C-alpha positions in Angstrom: 55.4 -24.6 -77.3 57.3 -21.4 -76.6 54.0 -19.6 -76.0 52.9 -22.2 -73.4 56.2 -21.9 -71.7 55.8 -18.2 -71.6 52.4 -18.6 -69.8 53.9 -21.0 -67.2 56.6 -18.5 -66.4 54.1 -15.7 -65.9 52.0 -17.9 -63.6 54.9 -18.9 -61.5 56.0 -15.3 -61.1 52.5 -14.4 -59.9 52.6 -17.2 -57.3 56.0 -16.1 -56.1 54.9 -12.5 -55.8 51.7 -13.4 -53.9 53.7 -15.6 -51.5 56.2 -12.9 -50.9 53.4 -10.4 -50.2 51.7 -12.8 -47.8 54.8 -13.6 -45.8 55.9 -10.0 -45.9 52.6 -8.8 -44.4 52.5 -11.7 -41.9 56.0 -10.9 -40.8 55.1 -7.3 -40.3 51.9 -7.9 -38.3 52.9 -10.8 -36.2 55.3 -8.7 -33.9 52.2 -6.6 -33.0 50.1 -9.6 -31.9 50.3 -9.9 -28.1 50.1 -13.1 -26.1 47.0 -13.8 -23.9 47.0 -11.1 -21.2 46.3 -11.3 -17.4 42.6 -10.8 -16.7 41.9 -7.6 -14.7 39.3 -8.3 -11.9 38.0 -6.9 -8.7 38.1 -9.1 -5.6 36.9 -9.2 -2.1 37.7 -11.2 1.0 35.1 -13.6 2.4 34.3 -12.7 6.0 32.5 -14.5 8.8 29.8 -12.9 11.0 26.2 -13.2 12.1 23.7 -12.0 9.5 20.0 -11.2 10.0 17.8 -12.9 7.4 14.7 -10.9 6.4 11.4 -12.0 4.9 9.7 -9.6 2.5 6.0 -9.1 1.8 3.5 -6.6 0.5 1.2 -5.2 3.2 -1.4 -2.6 3.8 -1.9 -0.1 6.6 -4.9 -0.7 8.9 -6.1 1.1 12.0 -5.8 -0.6 15.4 -9.1 0.9 16.6 -12.0 2.1 14.5 -15.3 3.3 16.1 -18.6 3.8 14.3 -20.5 6.5 16.3 -24.2 5.9 16.6 -26.8 7.3 19.1 -28.2 5.2 21.9 -31.7 6.7 21.3 -33.6 7.8 18.3 -33.7 11.6 18.3 -33.2 14.7 16.2 -29.7 16.1 15.7 -29.5 19.6 17.2 -25.9 20.6 17.0 -22.7 19.3 15.3 -19.6 20.3 17.3 -16.9 19.0 14.9 -15.8 19.1 11.3 -15.0 16.4 8.9 -11.4 15.3 9.0 -10.8 16.8 12.4 -8.7 15.1 15.1 -10.6 14.6 18.3 -9.7 13.3 21.8 -11.5 10.7 23.8 -14.4 12.4 25.7 -14.7 15.3 23.3 -18.2 16.4 22.4 -19.2 15.5 18.9 -23.0 15.9 18.6 -25.9 17.2 20.7 -29.4 15.8 20.1 -32.7 17.5 21.0 -32.8 17.0 24.7 -35.9 19.0 25.7 -38.2 15.9 26.3 -35.5 14.2 28.4 -34.9 17.4 30.4 -38.6 17.5 31.3 -38.5 13.8 32.4 -35.5 14.6 34.6 -37.3 17.5 36.2 -40.4 15.4 36.8 -38.4 12.6 38.3 -36.6 15.0 40.6 -39.9 16.5 41.7 -41.3 13.1 42.6 -38.1 12.3 44.5 -38.4 15.5 46.4 -42.1 14.9 47.3 -41.2 11.4 48.4 -38.5 12.7 50.6 -40.9 15.1 52.2 -43.5 12.3 52.8 -40.8 10.1 54.3 -39.6 12.8 56.7 -43.2 13.4 57.9 -43.8 9.6 58.4 -40.6 9.3 60.3 -41.6 12.1 62.7 -45.1 10.5 63.2 -43.4 7.1 64.0 -41.2 8.8 66.6 -44.1 10.5 68.2 -46.2 7.3 68.4 -43.2 5.5 69.9 -43.0 8.1 72.6 -46.8 7.9 73.3 -46.5 4.1 73.4 -43.9 4.4 76.1 -46.4 6.4 78.1 -49.2 4.0 77.3 -51.2 6.7 75.4 -51.4 4.6 72.2 -51.5 1.0 71.3 -48.8 -1.1 69.7 -50.9 -1.3 66.6 -50.7 2.4 66.0 -46.9 2.2 66.2 -46.8 -0.7 63.8 -48.9 1.1 61.3 -46.6 4.2 61.4 -43.5 2.0 61.0 -45.0 0.2 58.0 -45.8 3.5 56.4 -42.2 4.6 56.9 -40.9 1.4 55.2 -43.3 1.9 52.3 -42.2 5.4 51.7 -38.5 4.4 51.9 -39.1 1.9 49.1 -40.9 4.5 47.1 -37.9 6.8 47.6 -35.6 4.2 46.2 -37.9 3.8 43.2 -38.0 7.5 42.6 -34.3 7.8 43.0 -33.8 5.0 40.3 -36.2 6.8 38.0 -34.2 10.0 38.5 -30.9 8.3 37.7 -32.5 6.7 34.6 -33.8 10.0 33.4 -30.5 11.6 33.9 -28.7 8.9 31.9 -31.3 9.3 29.1 -30.6 13.0 29.1 -26.8 12.4 28.9 -27.4 10.2 25.9 -28.2 13.3 23.9 -24.6 14.4 24.3 -22.5 12.1 22.0 -18.8 12.2 22.8 -15.8 10.5 21.2 -14.9 7.1 22.8 -11.3 7.1 21.4 -8.8 9.6 20.2 -8.4 9.8 16.4 -9.4 11.3 13.1 -13.1 11.6 12.2 -14.3 10.8 8.7 -17.3 11.9 6.7 -20.2 13.2 8.9 -23.4 11.5 7.6 -26.0 13.7 9.6 -27.0 17.3 9.6 -28.8 19.5 12.2 -32.4 18.6 12.0 -31.9 15.1 10.6 -33.1 12.0 12.5 -30.3 9.9 14.1 -31.2 6.3 14.8 -29.3 3.5 16.7 -29.9 1.1 13.8 -29.1 3.5 11.0 -25.9 4.5 9.4 -23.0 5.6 11.6 -23.1 9.4 12.3 -19.3 9.5 11.8 -16.4 7.1 12.1 -13.4 7.7 14.3 -10.1 6.1 13.3 -7.1 5.8 15.5 -3.9 6.8 13.7 -1.3 6.6 16.4 -0.2 3.9 16.9 -1.2 2.2 13.7 -0.9 -1.3 12.3 0.3 -2.9 9.1 -1.2 -6.2 8.0 0.7 -8.6 5.7 1.1 -12.3 4.9 4.2 -14.5 4.9 4.8 -18.1 3.7 3.9 -20.5 6.5 7.5 -21.9 6.4 8.7 -18.6 8.0 6.6 -19.2 11.1 8.9 -21.6 12.7 11.9 -19.3 12.1 10.1 -16.3 13.7 8.8 -18.1 16.8 12.2 -19.8 17.3 14.1 -16.6 17.1 11.5 -14.5 18.9 9.6 -16.6 21.4 7.4 -13.6 22.3 6.6 -13.1 18.6 7.9 -9.5 18.8 10.1 -9.6 15.8 11.3 -6.2 14.4 9.4 -5.2 11.3 10.2 -2.3 8.9 8.1 -0.7 6.2 9.2 1.3 3.2 7.3 4.2 1.8 8.1 5.8 -1.6 10.7 8.5 -1.2 10.7 8.1 2.6 13.1 6.5 5.1 12.2 3.1 6.6 9.9 3.0 9.6 10.5 0.4 12.3 7.8 -1.3 14.4 7.3 -4.7 16.0 5.2 -7.8 15.3 2.1 -7.9 17.5 -0.1 -10.6 16.0 0.2 -13.9 14.2 -3.1 -15.5 13.1 -4.1 -18.8 14.7 -4.3 -20.7 11.4 -2.6 -20.7 8.0 -4.5 -20.3 4.7 -4.6 -23.8 3.3 -5.0 -22.5 -0.3 -2.2 -20.0 -0.4 0.1 -21.5 2.2 0.5 -18.2 3.9 -0.3 -16.9 7.4 -1.6 -13.5 8.3 0.4 -11.2 10.6 0.2 -7.7 11.9 2.8 -5.2 13.1 2.4 -2.0 15.2 4.1 1.3 14.4 4.3 4.7 16.1 2.7 7.2 13.8 2.8 10.6 15.4 4.0 12.1 12.1 1.0 10.3 10.3 3.2 9.0 7.5 1.2 5.8 7.5 -2.4 6.1 6.4 -5.1 3.4 6.7 -5.7 1.6 3.4 -2.4 2.4 1.8 0.0 -0.3 0.6 3.6 -0.6 1.8 6.6 -2.9 1.4 7.2 -4.9 4.5 10.4 -6.6 5.7 10.6 -8.7 8.9 13.7 -10.2 10.5 12.8 -13.9 10.5 16.0 -15.4 11.8 19.7 -14.8 12.4 22.4 -17.0 10.9 25.4 -17.2 13.2 29.0 -17.3 12.0 27.9 -17.2 8.3 30.5 -16.9 5.6 29.6 -13.8 3.6 30.7 -12.8 0.1 29.3 -10.1 -2.2 26.3 -11.6 -4.0 27.8 -10.6 -7.3 30.6 -13.1 -6.8 28.2 -16.1 -7.0 28.2 -17.6 -10.5 25.3 -19.7 -11.8 27.0 -22.7 -13.5 25.3 -25.2 -15.7 25.1 -27.7 -12.8 25.8 -25.9 -9.6 26.7 -22.4 -8.2 30.3 -21.6 -7.7 32.7 -18.8 -6.8 36.1 -18.0 -8.4 38.7 -18.2 -5.6 42.1 -16.5 -6.2 45.0 -18.8 -5.3 48.3 -17.4 -3.9 49.8 -17.6 -7.4 47.0 -15.3 -8.7 45.3 -18.1 -10.7 41.6 -18.9 -10.1 39.8 -22.1 -9.2 36.1 -22.8 -9.0 34.7 -23.3 -5.5 31.3 -25.0 -5.4 29.0 -23.3 -2.8 25.5 -23.4 -1.6 23.7 -20.1 -1.0 21.8 -19.9 2.2 20.4 -16.4 1.8 21.1 -13.1 0.2 20.7 -9.9 2.3 21.7 -6.4 1.5 24.0 -7.4 -1.3 25.8 -10.1 0.8 25.4 -13.8 0.2 25.7 -16.2 3.0 27.2 -19.4 1.6 28.5 -22.8 2.7 31.3 -24.7 1.1 34.1 -22.3 1.6 36.1 -20.8 4.5 36.3 -17.2 5.6 39.4 -15.3 4.5 39.3 -16.6 1.0 39.9 -14.0 -1.8 37.0 -14.2 -4.3 36.4 -12.5 -7.7 33.6 -10.0 -7.6 33.9 -8.4 -11.0 35.3 -9.9 -14.2 34.0 -13.4 -13.8 32.6 -13.6 -17.3 36.1 -13.7 -18.8 37.6 -16.3 -16.4 38.3 -20.0 -16.8 39.7 -22.5 -14.5 43.4 -21.6 -14.0 43.1 -18.1 -15.5 45.7 -15.6 -14.3 44.2 -12.5 -12.7 45.3 -9.2 -11.4 43.5 -6.8 -9.1 42.3 -3.5 -10.6 44.3 -0.6 -9.2 42.8 2.9 -8.6 40.3 2.7 -11.4 36.5 2.4 -11.7 35.1 -1.0 -12.4 34.3 -0.1 -16.0 38.0 0.6 -16.7 38.8 -3.1 -16.2 36.6 -3.9 -19.2 34.1 -5.8 -16.9 31.2 -3.5 -16.6 28.8 -6.2 -15.4 29.3 -9.3 -13.4 26.9 -12.2 -13.5 23.8 -12.1 -11.2 23.8 -14.6 -8.4 20.1 -15.4 -9.1 
């Protein structure tokens, strides 16, 4: 009995000591525990202004003009006056064909023309003499009529010979092949001594590089925006090359029908390309100003929070508490979101939204980077 009592006293002592240690430690640590602190956030003020809404697409560079150079006649290539990859101007000599046969034809035609001119001059003198003799009744009218008919016949022969001469001259000029446009030539497919044919492969291709075009497609829903904003369909278009500044051009072509399978419509923009930064066949990122939203309320896109049911923005009240403001995002452009559902001038939370709840107390971060506030990343708007 005494031994049992002894064990009970020992157990009670242990319980008392444990409770004392617990409350002692609790009393020591509880003064260090801080109440819920004010959330440090970064804010911005919603502003109202007109914003340009862009449509984005992938495009490729294409030449406005491309010419396949072929001869008009079948002949042997005699001389090549250009090199592959050379820039040429319109009218510059590219190739000379073997022109000896055409030169002889021209010489023959000119000789016939000269002979006909001589015969005509003699016939005209004869007609004049016979007319003088007829006036003196030395010859009959029939003699004069015969002389006149001969003159008319020789004049027609002269016209025919002149046409033959011009035709021969044109055929001779066809042996000199010149550039029809200014541009850069590609691979030359012929060599001196090879046979050039009108129906064969192109001797060379000339591609115009300045100005140049970019082809791309946009969803057909953008067509109404573009034609409404730009009735002349001359919307500004920019392209982005890797490591290069943007290049600006203008829309010059909208296809006359949309693609029924993809729901897109083809377009083309023109760019000045004196520096030859755009090269036919290369791919570029295209952006086009499709429309302008007037008096839009703009907030940083980072301020838009994707809720479980709707998108909202934390708006800071005068007492530095926050409330949720439901919004509809019209567009996002250059980091700015155009929204409806709130007024300009409201103070919105940009960074630190992940730690906020309705009615949370907030304080603006002062002279510190965004990471110092403990909010390194805000939620993405989309």
